[in-house]
N, C-alpha and C positions, 0 to 999 in steps of 0.2 A: 598588399601591404595591409595590417591588419587594422580595423577600425576600431577608434576609442569609444567605449561607450559613453554616450552624453546623458546627463542627468534627466532630459525629459524623454529619453526613450521609453516607451511604453513598456518595455520588459523590466525597466528598473522599478517601476511603480508595482509592478507584479512580485517581483522580488522583494521588494521592501514589506509589502504586506504579508508576504508568505513567511517573511522572516520574523515578523513581530512577535513579542513575546505574547502568549497565549492564543495564536491563532494557528488553529490547526487546519487540517484539510476541509472539515466539515464547514467550520467557523468561515473559512475563507470563500466557500461557496454561497454561503448564506450572507455574507456581506456584500459579495459582489450582485447577488440576485436583488437586495435590498437597495443598494447604493449606485449601480449601475457600473462604476468604474474603479479600480484600485485606488486611484487619486481621491475620489470622493470617499471610499470606505476609510482610508487613513485619516481624513479629517475629521471623520465622525468617531473614531476610536475614544479621543479622550472623553467625550460626552457620554458614549455608550458604558464606558468603564465606571464613569462616575455616578452613572446612575444604577450602576448594578451594585455600588457602595464601596469602589476603588478608590482610595484617597489620590493616587498617582496615578498618571495616564501610562498606558503600556509603552513599553520601551520599542520604538521603530527606527530600524537602521536608516541613516541617512544615505542620501543619492551617492554621495563621495565613498562610503562603506561599501554599498552595492557595485560600484563602478569598479573597486579593488577587487571584490570577489570575481567580478566577472573576466577582470584582466588575467588573475591568478589562473581562473580554468582554460582562458584561453592560451598562456604559456603551456599548459599541460597538452594543449592540442583539442580540447573539449568544447562545448558549447551547452547553453541552457535550452531545455524544452518545457515551452509555457501550457498549461492546461488550456484548452481552447482555440490554441494556433495549430496550423496545418501539419507541422512535423510532430506534434503530440503522438504517443501511441494509441491507436483508435481503441483497441480492447481496453487497455488500462483506463481510459476515460469513460468508460460505462461504470466503473467503480463509483459508489458513493462517495467514498473517502478516497478519490484519485488524489496523489502528489499535486499540488498547484505547480511545483517547479521541479524538474529534473536535471541533474547535471550528468552530461554524456560524452563518453570516450568512444571513439570509433564513428560506426556507419548508423546515425539515425534511422536510416529507412530500413534497416532490418527490422525494426522495432513494430512497422506495420506488416511484416509478413507473417504468414501462418507459422505458428511456433508452438510448441510441447515442452513442459516443464518435468525435469526430472530430478527427483530429491530423495534424499535418505540419510542415513545416520552418520555422524563423523567417524565412529569407532567401527566401521565397517569391516567385514571379513574379506579375505582374499577372493571368494567367489562372488560375493556382493559388488566389489570393484569391477570385477571382470565382466559380470553381468551389464552393469551401468555404462561400462565404457562402450561395450561391444552394442548394446540396445542405442547409446547415443548416435555412435557412428551410423547403424544402419537408419536411424531416423533424420539425422543430417543429410545422408547420401540420398534420401527420398524426397528431399527439397524442404523440410521442415527446420526451422531455426530451433534450437534447443536451449532452453532458459534454465539456468541453476543459480545458486548462490555462493560459489566460489568457496564453500567450506571445504574442510578437509573430509577426506572418504568418498562418499557417493558424489558429492556435488563435483569435485575436483576430477573424478573419472568420467563425470557427464561432459564437463567442459574438454577434456583431453580427447576423448572419444569424438566428440562434434566436429573439433578443431582439424581431426586428421581427414574428414570427409566432406565438411561443409562450414556451417556457420553455427555462432553460439553467442548467447548474451548473458552477462554476469549482472546480476543485482546485487549490491553491496550493502552492508549496513552502516558503515561509517562515511566518511568523505573520501573521493577518489584520490586523494593525495595520500590516503591511509591504507593501505592494502593489508587485509586481514584474510586469515593468518598470514605473518609475516613471510613464511616460505612459498606461498602463492603470491608474491611480488611480481614473479616473472611470469606466471601463467595469467595473470590480469592483463601484463603488458601485451602477451601474444593474443589474449581475448580481443583488447583494443585494437590491436591491427589487423585481425581478420573477422572482428565481429564487432560487438558494442558492450561497454560497461555503463552501467547508471548506477546514481545514488540520489536519493532523497535528501540526505544529510548534507549541510554545507561543508565546504572544504576544510579541513583542519580537525574534523569530528572524529575522534578515537572511536571505534563500535564498542557498545556497551550492551549488556544481557537486554536492557528494555528496547534497544533498536531493532534486534532481528525479528520479531513479529511484525513489525511495519515493513523491514525488507522482505518479508514471506509473502504480504498482499502482493508486492511489486511482481513477485515471481508467478502467484496466483494470477494476478490480473493481465499478464502479457500474453499468456498460453491459452488456446482452446482446451488444453486438457493437463492433467498433471499425473507423472507416473513416480510411484512411491517404491523406493527400492530398499528394504531392509530398516525398517523403521520401528523403534521401541515404543511401548504403550504410552509413553509420556514425551516422545520424541516431537521435536519442532517441526518436522515434517508432516505431522499428523495436523498442526496448527495451519501449514500451507494447503495440505488437502480440505481441512473445512472451510478455510477463506474461498478456495476454489469452487466447492460446491456451492456455497453461499452467492458465490459469482455467476452460477450457472455453467459452471465447467466441467467437462467430464473427468472422472477420478480414474485411475488405472493403479493396481498393486500388482508387484512380482511375489510369488508366493516363496516362502522360505521354510527351512525346518522348523517342526512344532519344538523340538528341542532347543532352538536358539533363542534366547529373549530378544535379539536384536532384530527378529523377525514377527513378533507377535504383533506389532502395530500395523504392519502392512498386510498381515493374515487376517487381523480383524477388519480391515477395509474391505476384504474380498467377502468376508463372512456377511459384511454390511450393503455390499451390494456393487462395490468397486469391479471393473472389468479386471479379470484374471489374465495377467500379461506375463508370456514367456518370451516374443518375439516382437519385432517391430510392426508386423502384420496385425497384432492384437490392436495395437494402437490405431494403425492407420485403417483399420475396417470400422472402427467406432469412433474416430473423431468427427466432431461436425465443422461444418465449414464456417458456422458461425454460432456464438453461445445463444443469442437470442432465438434462433431457430430450433434448435434440439436440446441443448444441455439443461435449459430451464425447465425442462418437462420432466427431466429426471427424478425419480423418487429420493428424497433427503438421506444422506449416510448420517451416522451417529445418532440415528434415533432410539436406539436401545438403550444408551447410555450416557453420561454426562459428557459434552465436548470438553475438547481441550481447552484450557485457558488461553485466551487470546487477549494480552494485556495491550493497552493503548487504544486506538478506534476513536469513536466518537457519536455524535447524532447522527443518525444515518438520514438526515433531512438536508435536500441541497439548497433550501431557500425559495424554492419555487412558490411556496404557500404566502411566504413574505412577500414577494413581488408581486404574486397575484391579488393580494389583499391589499397593497397600499401601506403606508405608515399608519399603525394602530395611535388611537387617540390618547393623549397622555394619561387620561382617567382610566382606560383599559389596562396601560401598561403598569400604573400604580396598583390596580387592583390585582393584578397577575403577579407582582414582585409580592405582594402581601401574603396571596394565597401559598405561591410556592415556598415562601420562608415557613409557612406551617406543615405542608406536605414533604418536604424534602428532608432527609436525614442521611447518615453515612451510609445507610445499605442502600446498593441500586434501586431505582425506582424505573420502570418504564416510561417513555415518552406519553406513550399513548395512554397509560392510567392518569397521567398528570393533567392530559388535555381533558380527559372524562371528569375528572374529581374537581378541576378549576371551574368548570361549566363558565369559562370565558372563551371568546374567539381564538381559535388555533393561533391567528395572526399575533395576537398579544402574548400568548403564553410563548410561544416561539421567539418571539422578541426578547422578553422579559428572561428567557433561558441563556439567549443570546449575551444580553448584559451581564448576567451573573457569571457566564463562564470566561468572557474577557475581565472580569473583575478577580477570577481566581477564586471566586466562591464555591463553584462546582466543578466537577470532574466528569467529562464525557465518557463513555463506556461501551464496549460493544453491545450489539442487539438494540440499538437505540434506549439506552438506560442513561441515566444520570445520578451522581451521588454528591452530597454536600461535602466539601473539604471541611477539615479542621482548621 
């Protein structure tokens, strides 16, 4: 018999905090580091937002609303995975912006197995689809879990190839009950039966353009390496590669014709140092057993040009400084708010620059930034940067 979630279940408070207006992955971690538990963080939210200049407290879902969401997911045959618990994907947990909560259909144990991501363009050529499907089949047969994003083109081919010989995981941009693209609904069902499907977004969320970069970081975070097949120069697959590189994962690219614009991005990855990949052996011979032992030592890619734009993100600070330093005194917080008001503008500013220019304790500056973010006055951006919102 399925257990009905109770309001005092610890997962309920985690979900309530994660689903709170203005609380993203970085803010979630900083709040837990500062207050010790989701319940204590929720209780502190109104005061933090008020101190940051917000006239009304952030909207926090009720325990009953969370219980309803959990019941809906259970009816689909899924469950929630919470950051910090034993069943949360271990490699994904290494990311500074790891999702506080994931919804999962299928076997969550697969998320802890060695995995490689295989991504590429939606408007893939017939050759690209064939290469992706064969490569995924060989990697899955070798015992790796193949991760992709369920998109048209290369992603769909990767899942199809892996299902034929082993296991695959799909990371989706919307809710688990909103398959996208619609024609991949049956593919999502088959992946859930023989692998796993994960989503950061709540049930009922229709995927929008701004959701896909967040989905891409899940793909990168779950895998020891990312293989790119047929990516144009401004492809979302290059965002996945950049996020994987930032996380210390290995980067692989299948070469394509120089006459085909669909291969220019993947060819450029090879030019910048990605592993040239023609067969599964090229991946297996260069895949580390753990990103902290090999991948972080690699020279950075994208060094010769501007990286792809990565919308979303946030402060890459997990709250440890706040936890170590204790609660900043009120006068230090007031001084930090005042100084930040002078320093911040609509142009992104690095948090490190703010720490230097404020000439105040890091704990006070970071706490003030947390208040301003919860108040909706600043926006967190990739690369540990913040910008003032209109």
